[in-house]
N, C-alpha and C positions, 0 to 999 in steps of 0.2 A: 432523441435529444441527449447530448452528452451530459454526463453527471460526474460529480466528485466521487460518487460511490460506483463500485463495479456493477454492471448490469448482469446479475447472475442468471437471468433468463436466457442470455446469449452466450453463456459459458457452459459448454457441454461437460458431461461426466467423463468423456474421453479425454478432454483437455486436463481435467483435474487428475485423472488417473495417471496420465503421462507426467504431469508435474510432480506427483508424489513419487513415482518411480525414478525420476531423475533428480531427486533432492536428497542430500545427505541428512537423514533424519536423526533427531535426538533419540537416545535409547527408549524414552517413553513413547515415541511416535512409531517405532519400528513395527508395531502391530499392524500398521496400515499397509505394510508390504506383504503380510501373510495372506496367501491365496488371493492376491489382489485381482487377478483376471476373473476368477470364479465369483468373487464377492461383488465386484462391480457389475458383472453380468446379471447377478441375482437382484441387485438394487434396481437395475434398469427394467427388469421383468416386473417390478412392482409399480410401473408407470412413473418412474422417476426419470425425467428426460434431461434435466440440467441442474446446475448448482442451486438455483432458486427452489426447485422442487425438493431437492435433498435437504436444504436448509429448513424448509417448512416441515418436512417429514420428521426431522430430528430436533425441532425447536424447543421442546420441553422434555423434562425427565419422563413424564408419562407417555409422550409420543415415542420416545426412544424405547421404552419398555414394550409398547404395543408393536413397534416396528420389529423389534427383536423376536417377539413371539410369532408374528406373521411371516417373517422372512427366514427365521432360524439362524440369523446372524448373532454373534456374541454381543451382549450389551456393552461390555467394556470396549470392544472395537468401535461400536457406534458412537460412544461418548468421545473417543479420540478423534473419530472422523468428523463429528460435529464441531469440535474445537478447531480442527484444521480448516474446515469450510468457513467458519466465522472469522478466522484470523486474516482472511484476505480483504475484508472490508476496511478501508482506511478510516482511522479515527480522526474526527475533527480536532485540530490543535488550536489552542487559544493563541491569538496573535500577540498578546503581551508576553508570551513565553519565548519569543524569538529575539535574540540579541541583535539580529541584522535588520530589524524594522525600526525606523525612527519613531520616537515617542509621539511626535506631532502627527505622524501618519496614522498611528494606532488611534489617536484621539479623534481624528477626522473620520476614520472608518467607523468608530464607535458611535458617532453621531448619526451615521447612516444605518445603525443597527447591525453592523458587520463586526463580529468579534472572533470568528474562528475561520479556519481554512475552508471548511465546507461552504460557509456563507460567502466567503470571498470568491470561490470558484466561479460562481455565476456572473460575476462582474469583471473577471480578468481572463476568462478562458480563450477569448479571441482577440485578434489585433484591434478590431474596431471597438470592442468593449473596453479595452485598455486605453485607447485614445480618448474615448468619452469620459472614462473615470479620471484620467489625468487632467482634462479640462474642468470637470466638475469639482475636483478637489484642489485644483491649482498645483499640480505636481508635475515633475519632469517625467517624461515617458520612461526613462531608465528606472525611476523609482517604482513605477507601476509594473514594469517588466520584472523587477525583482520580486514583487508580490506574486506574480504568476509562477516564477521559478520556485519560490518557497512552497506554494500550493502544490506544484507538480511533484517535487521530491517528497513532500509529506504524504503523498498517496502510496508511496512504497512501504512495504511491511517493515515494521520495527524502527522506522525513522522517527526519532524524537526531535523536538525543536532544536536542541543543541547539535545533534548530528546533522540536521538539515542546514543549520548555520555553517557547519564545516563544509558540507557539499556546495553550498551557495558561494563559498569563498574559494572554490577550486574550479577546475575545468569540467567537473562532473555536476553541473548545476541544473540539469534537467533529467527527467526520467529516461529519455532517449539516450543521453550521453552515458548514463549509468549502464543501461542495457548493452551498449556497444563497447564498454570499457574492458580492457584487459585487467583481470583482477589483481595480477601482480603489480602492475603499474599503479592501479587505483590504490592499493594498500600503501605503496611507497609514497605516492604523492600526498595522500591524506595524512599519513603519519608525519611527514615532513612539515606540512602546514600546521597540523595540530600541536606538534612539539614547539613551534614558534608562537602560535596564537592561543592555544588552549581553549578552543571553542567547545570541545567535547571532553567531558571529565571521565567518561567510562573507558573501558578497554575494548580494543578490537584487534584481531589478528588476521593473518593472510587467509586462513580457512574461513573466517567470518566474511571476508570480502569476496571470496569465491562464491559462497552461499548467496551473498547480497546481489551480486551481478546476475546469477542464474535466476534468483527469485524475482528480480525486477522485470525479467522478460515475460513474466506471467501477466503483468499489469498493462492494460491497454493505454496507448498514448492518446490523450484527449485534449491536451492544451495546444493551441495553435501558436506557432512562432513565425 
């Protein structure tokens, strides 16, 4: 069953390792590249088969300490690795934080007990579910389709409601379109739109957009269009 959250049980350590190797890491993350082949082989030898197993093994400070003792891996390395693993799970975003969702739609969803993107996922992930939701709430299909796209791009790492609003108002309004984007054009297009509309108050550069496109490719496409 498809979910808003990533299925870590189906995400191999090999995939995580390749992701780390092909990412331009921050200085504080570069420890992840040290002896990466040797360390991941050692982790796998401890019966860690996928990202779920790894997340569980490093879930608490005490577990990290125990794993460090049992494996011989540095504790500071395991702390950074846990942070990296946890960072891929998308955060539920409150619907009332999105500028691009009409207030009356937010109110209708609230009456259904739907207040964030994770809750919204289950009722907009397929075409049929969106058709049913449009009928139930007396909405246009385009309005429900917008909700699907908001949920979709919100599953990408580091996408805030305001940055999601910027994406939704561009040609990069789905996770798949971000994955397929040329980061140079993405940067140019988003900059031009944001300079006119001011959806996103933060700063982003060409280097950020290169990271963003590459990072998006790690996220499974789970919303049907």
